[in-house]
C-alpha positions as CSV (number, residue, x, y, z in Angstrom):
1,M,0.0,0.0,0.0
2,I,1.2,3.5,-0.8
3,A,1.5,5.6,2.4
4,K,-0.9,8.6,2.7
5,T,1.5,11.4,3.4
6,P,0.7,15.1,4.1
7,T,1.6,18.0,1.9
8,P,5.4,18.4,2.0
9,P,7.7,19.2,3.5
10,Y,8.3,16.0,5.6
11,Y,11.1,13.5,5.9
12,A,11.7,10.0,4.5
13,V,13.9,7.4,6.2
14,I,15.0,4.9,3.6
15,F,16.2,1.6,5.0
16,S,17.8,-0.7,2.4
17,S,18.9,-4.2,3.5
18,Y,20.0,-7.7,2.6
19,R,18.9,-10.5,4.9
20,T,20.8,-13.5,6.3
21,Q,19.2,-17.0,6.2
22,V,18.1,-16.5,9.8
23,D,14.3,-16.1,10.1
24,E,13.9,-16.8,13.9
25,G,12.0,-13.9,15.4
26,Y,12.4,-11.6,12.4
27,R,8.7,-11.3,11.3
28,E,7.5,-10.8,14.9
29,M,10.1,-8.1,15.5
30,A,9.3,-6.4,12.2
31,D,5.6,-6.4,13.0
32,E,6.3,-5.0,16.5
33,M,8.5,-2.2,15.0
34,V,5.6,-1.2,12.7
35,R,3.2,-1.2,15.7
36,L,5.6,0.9,17.8
37,A,6.4,3.3,15.0
38,E,2.7,4.0,14.4
39,L,2.5,5.1,18.1
40,Q,5.6,7.3,17.8
41,P,4.8,11.1,17.7
42,G,5.6,12.4,14.2
43,Y,5.2,9.1,12.3
44,L,3.3,9.5,9.1
45,G,3.4,6.1,7.5
46,H,5.6,3.6,5.7
47,E,6.1,1.4,2.6
48,S,8.1,-1.8,2.4
49,V,9.1,-4.3,-0.2
50,R,11.5,-7.3,-0.3
51,D,12.7,-9.2,-3.3
52,G,16.3,-10.0,-2.4
53,L,17.0,-6.4,-1.6
54,G,14.6,-5.1,1.0
55,I,13.5,-1.4,1.1
56,T,11.4,0.2,3.8
57,I,10.6,3.9,3.6
58,S,9.1,5.5,6.7
59,Y,7.8,9.0,6.7
60,W,8.2,11.5,9.5
61,E,7.0,15.1,10.3
62,N,10.5,16.3,11.3
63,L,14.1,15.3,12.2
64,E,13.3,15.3,16.0
65,A,10.7,12.6,15.5
66,I,13.2,10.5,13.6
67,K,15.8,11.0,16.3
68,Q,13.3,9.9,19.0
69,W,12.4,6.8,17.0
70,K,16.1,5.9,16.5
71,A,16.5,6.2,20.3
72,N,13.4,4.1,21.2
73,T,14.5,1.3,23.5
74,D,12.7,-1.5,21.7
75,H,14.0,-0.1,18.3
76,L,17.5,-0.2,19.7
77,V,17.1,-3.9,20.5
78,A,15.8,-4.6,17.0
79,Q,18.8,-2.7,15.6
80,K,21.1,-4.9,17.7
81,Y,19.5,-8.1,16.5
82,G,19.5,-6.9,12.9
83,R,23.3,-6.4,13.0
84,E,23.9,-9.7,14.9
85,K,21.6,-12.1,13.0
86,W,19.1,-10.8,10.5
87,Y,21.1,-8.6,8.0
88,T,24.3,-9.1,6.0
89,A,24.2,-5.4,5.0
90,Y,22.0,-2.4,5.4
91,K,22.1,1.4,4.7
92,T,19.9,4.1,6.2
93,R,19.3,7.4,4.4
94,I,17.3,10.4,5.6
95,A,15.9,12.8,3.0
96,L,13.7,15.9,3.1
97,V,10.7,15.5,0.8
98,E,10.1,18.8,-0.8
99,R,7.5,17.8,-3.4
100,D,5.3,14.8,-4.0
101,Y,2.6,14.0,-6.5
102,G,0.7,10.9,-7.7
103,F,-2.2,9.2,-9.3
104,E,-4.8,6.9,-8.0
105,L,-8.0,5.4,-9.6
């Protein structure tokens, strides 16, 4: 589903990753991170796909909201497990969205 974002400006956090073969606990943790992010002040939505390369884009009102999410205790645990067992590589990028447009039937 395409996230319903507000009129710009807002921020996008782009998380690109490659997974290991370890699945134990991954889906549950991913679901919990979505649930917690949705409760985080400043969260606007997300989009995620995986076909070898995984890309998750989350949208935020401002940089402070992103900073608070990065420091969330449960998110820190997920980051640790990601480095230790779920990802072979990842990259996080933060971008200011200055313009967006789209089409929907």
